[in-house]
TORRO-962056 format. One record per residue (C-alpha): x, y, z. Coordinates in steps of 0.02 Angstrom, whole numbers, padded with zeros to 5 digits, always signed. Layout:
% TORRO-962056
XYZ ...
% end
This chain:
% TORRO-962056
+01490-01240-00034 +01543-01245+00148 +01448-01326+00290 +01451-01168+00396 +01379-01062+00254 +01240-01188+00226 +01203-01197+00411 +01192-01008+00433 +01107-00962+00269 +00926-00968+00325 +00965-00878+00488 +01051-00731+00404 +00923-00720+00264 +00772-00728+00379 +00747-00539+00400 +00744-00511+00211 +00637-00664+00180 +00507-00609+00308 +00505-00428+00253 +00496-00440+00064 +00576-00590-00017 +00439-00715+00024 +00309-00612-00070 +00427-00590-00219 +00458-00778-00224 +00272-00819-00209 +00226-00703-00353 +00365-00772-00463 +00330-00956-00426 +00144-00931-00457 +00194-00909-00641 +00276-01081-00647 +00176-01225-00719 +00191-01408-00766 +00357-01493-00736 +00478-01367-00660 +00667-01365-00645 +00740-01262-00503 +00924-01218-00517 +01027-01208-00358 +00885-01240-00237 +00997-01214-00085 +00908-01245+00081 +00741-01267-00008 +00672-01096+00033 +00557-01105-00120 +00492-01281-00088 +00339-01237+00020 +00291-01098-00103 +00256-01208-00254 +00068-01227-00268 +00002-01274-00440 +00142-01366-00528 +00148-01551-00571 +00324-01585-00509 +00485-01495-00464 +00659-01561-00501 +00777-01461-00389 +00962-01460-00429 +01094-01414-00300 +01282-01447-00307 +01312-01435-00119 +01281-01590-00012 +01272-01474+00140 +01131-01373+00062 +01039-01532+00014 +01053-01590+00194 +00980-01425+00255 +00837-01436+00128 +00767-01598+00199 +00660-01509+00328 +00577-01400+00195 +00543-01552+00087 +00422-01606+00223 +00325-01442+00205 +00291-01459+00018 +00124-01479-00069 +00197-01546-00231 +00318-01685-00279 +00498-01625-00269 +00649-01725-00324 +00822-01664-00275 +00970-01695-00391 +01148-01657-00340 +01226-01570-00490 +01294-01403-00546 +01203-01290-00668 +01337-01290-00802 +01305-01471-00856 +01126-01521-00821 +01091-01709-00836 +00925-01687-00927 +00874-01701-01111 +00836-01549-01218 +00662-01474-01198 +00622-01570-01037 +00538-01438-00928 +00389-01321-00941 +00474-01193-00829 +00647-01160-00758 +00669-01062-00596 +00826-00977-00529 +00818-00874-00369 +00970-00791-00292 +01085-00917-00374 +01160-00846-00534 +01275-00737-00428 +01368-00890-00363 +01379-01002-00517 +01560-01005-00579 +01511-01001-00764 +01343-00911-00777 +01348-00906-00968 +01359-01095-00978 +01225-01113-00844 +01108-01000-00942 +01141-01102-01100 +01094-01260-01005 +00938-01185-00928 +00876-01132-01099 +00923-01300-01176 +00817-01401-01054 +00668-01282-01060 +00532-01322-01185 +00500-01198-01327 +00370-01077-01260 +00417-01123-01082 +00454-00995-00947 +00620-00952-00868 +00590-00861-00704 +00725-00765-00611 +00741-00675-00445 +00919-00611-00429 +01025-00472-00359 +01111-00379-00500 +01239-00247-00540 +01154-00081-00507 +01128+00058-00634 +01183+00195-00514 +01369+00223-00551 +01415+00256-00370 +01325+00102-00304 +01391-00005-00447 +01565+00054-00400 +01535+00000-00220 +01482-00170-00282 +01644-00185-00380 +01744-00134-00227 +01656-00253-00108 +01645-00406-00220 +01818-00484-00184 +01788-00488+00004 +01603-00532-00016 +01646-00683-00125 +01756-00753+00013 +01628-00719+00148 +01477-00785+00052 +01544-00938-00038 +01575-00861-00209 +01430-00737-00219 +01472-00597-00344 +01389-00433-00297 +01437-00355-00463 +01369-00486-00583 +01270-00408-00726 +01135-00540-00729 +01006-00437-00822 +01125-00416-00970 +01158-00603-00962 +00972-00636-00978 +00949-00508-01117 +01094-00579-01218 +01014-00751-01233 +00868-00713-01350 +00736-00741-01218 +00569-00651-01234 +00556-00538-01081 +00377-00528-01018 +00403-00431-00857 +00540-00354-00751 +00508-00295-00573 +00637-00196-00475 +00663-00195-00286 +00778-00104-00165 +00827+00031-00291 +00870-00094-00425 +00980-00208-00321 +00856-00352-00343 +00754-00396-00497 +00622-00525-00535 +00614-00567-00720 +00487-00672-00814 +00548-00733-00983 +00492-00856-01116 +00598-00968-01226 +00557-00929-01406 +00488-01063-01521 +00624-01030-01650 
% end
């Protein structure tokens, strides 16, 4: 991930974060408990929002994003450890975490299927996997626009895929879906799931 993208990310996201995203994040992270793994923590936008968890292990592949996250680490109420790694090969044992969090990250991961496998692997049976993502829209016209815009958008936004069907990815992995909330006409979803005990 490029230095310029990391430097400008918070600035360009600020209007959305102030208007709606912060509340969505707060409500989602309130459901996290115990020892939490956050995938692709970026500039640390979630860090100050964790309230009642024991510890957060935050993974991020970009050294530039980790550098930007240092300021938000100072605003946290809980212990947060940052680990520089990608989501497709997590350096943690099976069943390590009580909850796994992914917010606005699955769109940029090169191999989202492998990342999802890893997230489920490291989550304890009965643990929560919590998502806030933009997704491929149901409306055929808008979905077509996403397809059209994705090649240019990926170059502009460091690999972000507007047309990624993340909800289907979640549904195809035998997770128990507790709740789905839709925002901005289905462009964004927050999803609470549980890893089955089987």
